[in-house]
N, C-alpha and C positions, 0 to 999 in steps of 0.2 A: 504493500500500500504506500502511495506517495506521501511524503511529509506535507503537512498543511501549515501555511503561514498566514497570519493576520497582519495586514498593513493598516494600522489604526490612525495614522496621521497622513497629511498630504505628502506624497512622495512622487518623484518624477515618473511619468508613464514608462520611460525607458527602464527604470529600475523594476517596475512591476513586470515588465516583459522578460527581464532576466530570469526571474523566478519561474515563469511559465515555460520559457525556452529550455530551462534545465530540468523540467519535469516535476516541479514543485507546485502543488495546488495552492494558489495565492488568492486570498479574498481581500480586495481593495475596498476598505470601508473607512474613508478618511475622516468621517465625523464621529466615529465610535469613541475615539480617544477622549473626546470632551464629555461623553455620556458614561459616567462611572457605572451606573447600574447595568446598562447594556453590555459594557465591556466585561463586567463581573459575570454576567449571565452566559456569555459565549466563549470566554477565554479558555475554558476547559477543553475545547475541541482542538486546540492548536499546538503544534510542535514548536513554532517560532512566532515571535512578535517583532515586527519592524516598526519603529517609532521615530518621531522627531522630539520636540519639546512639549507638545500639548498633552500627550498621554502621560498620566501619572501612574507608574507601576508601583502601587503601594503594597504593604504587607497583606492587605485583604485580597488584592488582585492576585498576588503570588500564591496565596493559600488556595485560591480557587483554580489555579493553573495546573491541573493534574498531569497534563501531558507536555507542558512547556519545557523545552530543552535549551532554547537560546533566545535572548533578547538582543536585538540589534538597534543601536542608536545611530541614526544618520546625523553625525556631528560629534563634537567632543564632550560637551557637558552631559553628565548623567545624574544631575541633582534630582531628576524626576524618577529615578529608579532606586528602590530599596535594595542596594547591592548585598548587604549582609543577609537579608532574608532570601534573596535569590540564590546566593551561595549555599545557604543552609538547605535549600530545596534541590540543589544540584543543577541550577540553571546558569548557564554561561551568559555573562553580560559583555557585549562587544560595543566598541565605538569606532569612529573614524577620526583619529586624532590629528591628521595632517591635511584633511581635505579643504579646510577653509582658512588656512593661515594667511595667505596673500590677501584674501577678501577682508579679513579682520584688520590686518595691518593698514590696508588702504583706507578703511573706515576711520581708523585713528588719525591718519594724516588729514583726511577730509574734515574731521571734527576740529582738529587743530586750526586749520585754515578758516573754517566757518566761524569759530569763536574769535579768532584774531581779527577778522574783518567784519564781525557782527552781521554776517550775511542773513541769518534767519530774521532778525529784527528789521534789518534794512529792507528785506523782501516784503515782509508784512506791511511795513510803512508805505513802501512805494505802491504796492498793489491796492492799498486802501485810498489812493489818490493823493498822498502827501509827497512832497519832494524835499526831504530833510537831509540834504547833502552835508550840511555842517554838523549834524547830530552824530553821524556815524564815522568817527575818526578811528581808523584801524591801526594795527601794528604789523610791520614786516616780520617775516620769519627768517629772511636771509641774514646771516651773521649772528643769529641768536643761538643760545645754548639750549639744547633739548636734553632733558634728563629722563632716562628709561629706568623705571623700577621693574626689573625683570628683563633679561636679555636672552630668552630662549628662542624658540622657533619664530614666534610672531614678533617679539621684540627686536630680533636681529634683522628682520625684513623692514621694520620701521626705521631702524638705524640706517640701513642701506638707502632707503628713500629720502630720509632726512639729510644725509650727507650729499645726496644728489641735489638737494634744494639749498646747498651751501650753509647748512647748520653745523655747529659743533655738537658732538654727542657724548654725553656722560652716561655711564651705565652702572647701576647697583644690582648685583646678583651674586649671592654667596657661591654659586657654582661656576661663575665666569672666571676663567683663568686669565692671567696677563697675556699669554700667547694668543688665546682666542680673541680677547679684546683688541689686540694689535691687528689681528687678521681682519677684524670687522671694521677697524678704523675708529673705534670708540675708546674713551678714556675710562678705565675701571676705577670707581671711587666708592667710598662708604656712603651710606644713606644721608648722613648729616651734611656732608660736603655737597652731595647732589642737590639737596634741598636749598642750600645757601647759594649755589651758583647758577641753577637752571632758570631760564626765562619761561620755558614750557616744560611741564612734567607730565609724562604719560605712563599709565600703569599696564603692565603685561605679566602679571604673576597670578598663580592660582589662589583661591581663597582657602587659607588654612588658619589654624590657631595663631600662627606666627605672623601672618599677613593681614589678619582682620583689623580694620581701622589703622592700617599702616600710615595712612594720611589722616591724622587726627589734629586737634587744636594745637598741640605742641609742635607737630611737624609743620603745620601751616605757619606758625610763629617764626620758624627758621627760614621760611622762603623769602625771596625778594618781594618787595611791595610791587604789585602789578603783575605777578607771575600768573601763568595759566595752568589749569589742571584738566587733564583729559583721562577719562576712564572708559575704555571699551573692553575691559577684561571681565570683572566680576563685581556685582553689587556687594557692598560690605568692605571693600578695600579702603574706601574713603568714608569718614564719618560725615554723613549728610548734613547734620545740624551744624557741625564745625565749618563745613564748606559754605553753607548758607550764611553764617555769621561773617565769614571772611569776605564773601561777595558784598554783603550789605555794608561792611566797614571800608571796602575798597582795598583791603589787604591783597585779595586776589583780583587780577584784572578780568578774569573770566573763567568759566568752567564748562566743560562739555562732557556729558555722560550718556552712554548708550545702555548702561546697566544700573540697576537699583537694588536696594536691599530687599524690597518686596516687589515682585512682579506677578501679573501685570500691574504697572504703577499708574493706577487711575488717579490717585492723589499722591502728592509728595511735597515735602517741605521746600524743595528747591524750585518747584514749578512757579513761574511768574517772577522769579528773581531776575534782576537786571543783569544782562550779559551772561545768562545761563542758556546753553544750547542742549537740547535733548533729542534722542531718537529711541524708538521702542525696541531695543535689543536687535539692531540691524547688522551687527558686526559680520555675521555669516550670510547675510541676505543679498547675494548676487545670484543671477541665474547660473553662472559658471560653478560657484561653490555648491549651490543646492544640487546641481546635477552630479558633481563629483562625489559628494558624500553619499548621495542616494545610490549611485551605481556601486560604490565601494561596499556599502553595508549589504546590498543584495548579493554581491559576489561572495562576501565573507560568510553570510548565513547559508548560502547554497553549499559552499565548500564544507561547512561543518555538518549540515544536515545530511548531505549525500556521502561524504567521505571521512568525516570526523576530524578534519583539519581545523585547527584553531588559530585565528589571527586577531590581533588587537583586542584580546580578552582582558578585562579588568580584574577578573577574579579566577583566572585559570591559566597556568603556564602553557606555552606553545610546545606541546610534546605529542608525538604520534602515539596511537593506541598500542603499538608494539613495544615502545620504549617505556611506557608509563609505569608498570609495576616495579621495574628495576630502578628507574631514574627518579621517581617521585620523592622518595625520602631524601635523596641528595639535593633535589631542587629545593625542598623545604630547608635543608641545612644551609645551602648557599644563600637563600633569601634571609635566613636568620643571621648569618654572619654579616651580610650586608647591612641589615637593619641595626645590628649591634654597633657596627662601625659608624653608620650614618647618624645615629642618635648621639654619638660621642664627638662627632666632627663639627666644628663651629667656624672653620675658615675654608677658603676656596680649595676645592679638591683638584690637584694637578694630575694625579694618576692613581690607578688601581692595579695592583698585581695579584693575580690569582694563581696559586700553586695547587696542582692536582697530583696527589701521590698515590701509588698503588692502583687498585682496581678501578677507582673513580677516574683515573687518567685515560682509561679506555672507553669511557662513556661519551655521551653527547655533551661535551664541555661547553659548546656554544649556548645551549639551553641553560646550563648551570651558571655560566658567566652572566647571561641575561637576568637570571633569577637573583644573582648576587648584586648586580647593579640596580635592579628593581628595589631590593631591600635598602640599598645605600641611598637612593634618591627619594624614596617614598616619604621620609620624615619632612621633606620640604615641598615636594611636588604632588604628593598624595595620589593623583590619578595615573601615575606612571604604571606601565605594565611591561611584561617580558618582551613584547615586540618593540615598544617605543623606548624602553630604557637605553639600549645601545645607541639609538639615534640621538636621544636627549643628551647622553654623556658626550657623544661626538660633537654635538652643537656647542657644548660648553668647553670644548677643548680638553676634556678629560681623557688621558691616554690609558688604554686598557691593555694590560699584558697578561698573557696566559702562558703558564709553564707546566708541562707534564713531566713527571719523573717517576721512577720506580719506587717501590716501598722503601721508606726511610724511618728509622726510629721504632718505637714500641707499637705503633698502630699499623694495622694491615693497610688501611687507606685513610686519607684525610684530605681536607681542603683548608688551605691557609689564605686568608684575604689580608692584603696590606694596603692601607690607604696612605697616599703621599699628599701632604698639604704644604702650604707655604712655610709652616712652622716645624712640622715633624712628620715622622712615619709611625703609624700605629698598626699592629697586626693582631689578628684573632684567628684561631684555628679550631676546626671541629671535625667530628666524624659521625658515622651512623652505626649504632650498635645492633646486635642481633634482633632486638625488639623493634627495629625500624625507626627508633626515635633519635633525632639529632642531639649531639652533646657538644658543648664547648670543651676543648681540651687544653687550650693555651691562650692567654691574653698578654700581649706585650712581652713575650718571652717567659712568662710565669706559668708553670704547669698547674692545671686544676681540672676537675671534671664536673661539669654543671649542665643540667637540663634547663632550658629557658622556659619560664612560665609567663603568664600574661603580664604580671606586675613584678618588676625586678628592681633591686637597688644595686648600683655599681659604685663601689667605694675603693679609692686608692689611698693608702696610708703607709706610714712607717710601722714596721713590725715591732710594737711595744706592748708590754703586759697591760691588761685591763681593757683593751679596746673592745673585745668581743662582749665582755660583760656590760660595758657602757652602752654598746649598740643594742643589746638585748633589753636592757632596762629602759632605754629611751623609747624603743618601739613598743614594748609591753605596756609601759605607763600610758601610752597614747592609743591603746586598743588596736595596735597593728600586729597581726599574727604572722609569725615566720613559718613558711611552708617548707623551704629547703635552705640550707646554708652551706656555702662553698668558699674555701679559702685557698690561697696560694701565695708563695713568697719566693724571692730570689735566694735569700739566705737569712739566718737569724738576725733580726734587727735591721734588715734591709727593706727595700720596697716590697709591699704586699698588696694584694687585690682581694676584695671580698665581693662575692656575688650572692645576693640574698633574694629568694623568691618570697613575696609577701601576698597576703590574701586580698589586698586592696591598695588603693593609692595612698602614699604616705603624705600627710599634711605638710604644707610648705614650711610652717614654723618648726616642725620636727627636722626637716631637711636642713634648715638654717642652723639649728643647734648642733646637728651632727657635723656640718661643715666647719663649725667654729672650734671643734676639738683640735688642740694644738698639733697633733701629729697626723691629722687627716688632710690629704691634699685635694681630693675631689669627691663629691657626692652627686650622683646623677640618678634620676628615676628613668627607667627604661620600660617601654611597653611593647609587647609582642602579641600578634594575633594568633 
């Protein structure tokens, strides 16, 4: 029986035809995505669901999707899909991460020009019969400084276009290496310097806990008087109330937003503000981009439903069915090693070295490397997957080196990941035991054996008496239960590392007290899925 796919949003007719040409029974019902009850009623019939942004794939929809195997999002954003619930039901969630980068970059440039020359207000005035030539005094962009907050795929395209418009370009991006910055022709700076120097600031970063309200009142206070702010990335990167106040006070010369905290934005504090330009999330809205992402998602879904091939999956590694049983635990290990290193890395990553020793060196190390880079980049980029991770690393100038070697040392097989930053090198090694569970076996040259749980404490300290007791008392007195406890040291009295699994998040005040202990060097809370 042929697989059955529901297309619940408006998708290109050419994409619908791809499903039919490849023998998949496709129902094109573009209005069903807006009708929750109807979608809930029929979703159980389908093996695949192709969507854009209108369909909300909630926990309730997923619970009713008894046969659903894959959700394909034509576009990059998957805020409308409950990925954890989909994963729990064994449903793959795919997107098309690179189909609309040029379109979004061009929209950011368009918005910058529109706000600099007050084009929307001038247009409305002129078409209403006024001729207010003296009212609309604009600003040139030639010879001005553009600041990019985020210099990945879209940001680098904006940089290229801006340089062509004779602008100087600054970039703040923790993953941008000096070499990559040089090749792009941009100047890599810290955020505060960018805020102080830029005439125009445009945002090109995902929305994460670290980037939420990255442009707040304090950030705006550091900007030049009369600077312009453009956001075509994600609502929530800029504090809308703070932007409104800065526009009213004249601190900002103008702002242009394509995205908002709450969408659809029928009402917003910024609407009606002088020299504020807005569009209804049009970053990806060109005929070329819509066609590209629609065709891509149709091909990806067909490949999976017909052959089991997985591309651009956000919740499943790209591994063939034959490799899966043997490779899967090592994929998990590689991703955990990457996540471990990524959560501890706070400066630009220049390179990653992956050593595969013993039996693992004969496996599909490309998939393992992709898994490791996924773990490494996820703390900052969140939506990175095994297909996009190598590309994202390359875009940021991160050099990836793979080394295969025969068995060395006490373990039959292991993976060692070394992160090279501007300041230091940090390595972490792990293996998979007979139970199929990944274990950490070495951190920064210190041997230990630890299984990674959801909530972990990583502590580096000098090996001195009383530390373990102090740690146990501090956690116990604050209701934090220790699940597992692992120690390692170079030598008596020398550097030591403590990895503790706890049953919940450790309060910030407890973290601060532990960090204040005289012989403690670093305390970090780590999270693993």
